[in-house]
C-alpha positions in Angstrom: 0.0 0.0 0.0 1.4 3.3 -1.0 1.1 6.6 0.9 -1.8 7.9 -1.2 -3.9 4.8 -0.6 -3.1 4.9 3.2 -4.1 8.5 3.4 -7.4 7.8 1.5 -8.2 5.0 3.8 -7.5 7.1 6.9 -9.7 9.9 5.7 -12.5 7.5 4.8 -12.4 5.8 8.2 -12.2 9.1 10.0 -15.3 10.4 8.2 -17.2 7.2 8.9 -16.2 7.2 12.6 -17.7 10.7 13.0 -20.9 9.7 11.2 -21.4 6.6 13.3 -20.6 8.4 16.6 -23.3 11.0 15.8 -25.8 8.1 15.1 -24.8 6.4 18.4 -25.3 9.6 20.3 -28.7 10.0 18.7 -29.8 6.7 20.1 -28.8 7.5 23.7 -32.0 9.3 24.7 -34.2 6.4 23.7 -31.8 3.9 25.3 -32.0 5.9 28.5 -35.9 6.1 28.4 -36.1 2.3 27.9 -33.4 1.6 30.4 -31.6 -0.7 27.9 -28.3 0.1 29.5 -29.3 -2.0 32.5 -29.7 -5.0 30.2 -26.0 -4.7 29.4 -25.1 -4.7 33.1 -24.2 -1.0 33.0 -24.9 1.1 36.1 -25.9 4.2 34.1 -26.3 5.5 30.6 -23.0 7.2 31.1 -21.2 3.9 31.6 -23.0 2.4 28.6 -22.1 5.3 26.3 -18.4 5.2 27.4 -18.2 1.5 27.1 -19.9 1.0 23.7 -19.4 4.3 22.0 -16.4 6.1 23.6 -18.7 9.0 24.4 -18.0 11.3 27.3 -20.3 12.1 30.2 -20.6 15.7 28.9 -21.7 14.5 25.5 -24.3 12.2 27.0 -25.7 15.0 29.2 -25.9 17.3 26.2 -27.7 14.7 24.1 -30.2 14.0 26.8 -30.8 17.7 27.5 -31.2 18.5 23.8 -33.7 15.6 23.3 -35.8 17.1 26.1 -35.6 20.6 24.7 -36.5 19.4 21.1 -39.8 17.8 22.1 -41.7 20.8 20.5 -39.2 21.1 17.6 -39.7 18.0 15.4 -37.1 19.0 12.7 -34.3 19.6 15.3 -35.4 16.4 17.1 -35.1 14.4 13.9 -31.6 15.8 13.3 -30.5 14.7 16.8 -32.1 11.3 16.8 -31.0 10.3 13.3 -27.5 11.6 13.9 -27.6 14.0 10.9 -25.8 16.8 12.8 -23.4 16.9 15.7 -24.7 17.6 19.1 -22.4 20.6 19.3 -24.0 22.3 16.3 -27.5 21.5 17.6 -26.6 23.0 21.0 -25.6 26.2 19.3 -28.9 26.4 17.4 -31.0 25.8 20.5 -29.2 28.5 22.4 -30.4 31.1 19.9 
């Protein structure tokens, strides 16, 4: 494998990792509501998120808070739950 191919693979994997992390974070509010983290022997949603998604406590809190605030904003709620936008961008929008 030459340098160009290696770089292309790294870029592709990096982009995919960001997309899948957004999607994982979007699932956290529903996992929390259904208490599915307990079925995986996790003490909290925070432990579940760290163990399976490498997501920090701060990101989990933000996702749960945003989901609560977006109950009356279906388009923004959809962006969060489907992982179409990062939670940091959505947090900036909701603060306006």
